[in-house]
N, C-alpha and C positions, 0 to 999 in steps of 0.2 A: 344862230345863237347856239352855244355849246351847252350841253347838259352837265350836271355836276361831275359825273365820273370822267367825262372827256376833259373838262377843265382841269381836274386834278392830275390826270394823265399828262396833259400838255405842260403843266407847271413842273411836274417831275422830269419831263424830257428836257425842258429848258435848264432846270437846275443841274441835271446830270451833264448836259452839254457844257454848261459854264464851268463845272468842276473839271471836266476833261480838258477843256481849253486851258484852264489855269494850271492843271497838272502838267500838260505838255509844255506850256510856257516855262514853268519852273524847271522841268527836266532839261529843256533845251538850254536854258541859261546856265544850269549847273554843268552840263556837258561842255558848253563853250568855255566856261571858266576853267574847268579841269584841263581842257585842251590847251588853253593859253598858258597855264601853269607848267604843263609838261614841255611845251615848245619853248617857253621862256627859260625854264630851268636848263634845257639842253643847250640853248644858245649862249647862256651866260656861264655855264660850267667851263672851267679852264683845265687843260691837261696838266698833270703834275710835271714839274721840271725834270729833265733827264739827269740821272746821276751817272756820271762817267766812271769807268773802271780805273783809269789812270790818265796822266797828262798826255800821253801819246794819243789816246782816243779823243781827248778834248781838242788837241791841236790838228787833228784830221778835219774837224768841223770848223773850229775857230783858231786860226793859226797864231793869234796873239793872246789867246786865253779868254777867260770869263771874268768880268769885273763888275763891281758895284756901280750903280748909275752915277754916283757922286765922284768916282775916281777919274782924274784927268791926266795923271802922270804916274810913271812907274818908279817906286821908291827902291833904290839899289844901295845896299850897304856892303862895302868892301874895305877890308883892313881897318875896321872901326869908323870909317868915314861914310856918311850917308849923302847920296846925291839923288837927284830926280831927273828922269829921262822921259822922252816922249814915248808913247805907247807904240809898239811895233806889231805889224801884222793886222789881221782882222780880229779885233777885240769885241766880244759880245758884251754889252752893258745891260745886265738884267739882274736885279737884286734876288729874285726867287731862284734863278739858275745858279747864281753865285753861292747862295746859302746852301743849296743842295750839294754843291761841290766844294764847299769851304775847306774841307780836309786837305785839299791839294794846294792851298795857299800857304806855302812853307814859311814865307817871311811876313805873313799877316799884314800885307799892305793893301788888301782889298782887290787883288787880282790873282786869280787861280791860274796856274800853268802859263804865266807870262814869259815872253821872250825878253831877256835883259839886254 
């Protein structure tokens, strides 16, 4: 049988142990959550689209230019007459990339630096 001081000491030891286990458990959970946020943030982050200097630089990478995803044909206007032609070369269909290089779409048909 334990005496009074020993029983109080044992109770304090158990209580301290319980608090330590709880503290470590909470700290471990917080660390795991922080790690998953950092890893999740890094994997979901997307690189900014490339902004090309001119059409020559675009056509070195994408010979047919950069188009919006919805574009299926090249709109060509000549002598006041508009015709539609098939896309030529390697056309990259990417809305974000097109928007970053929209200034090079002279005829505003949704294709930057296209071959006509």
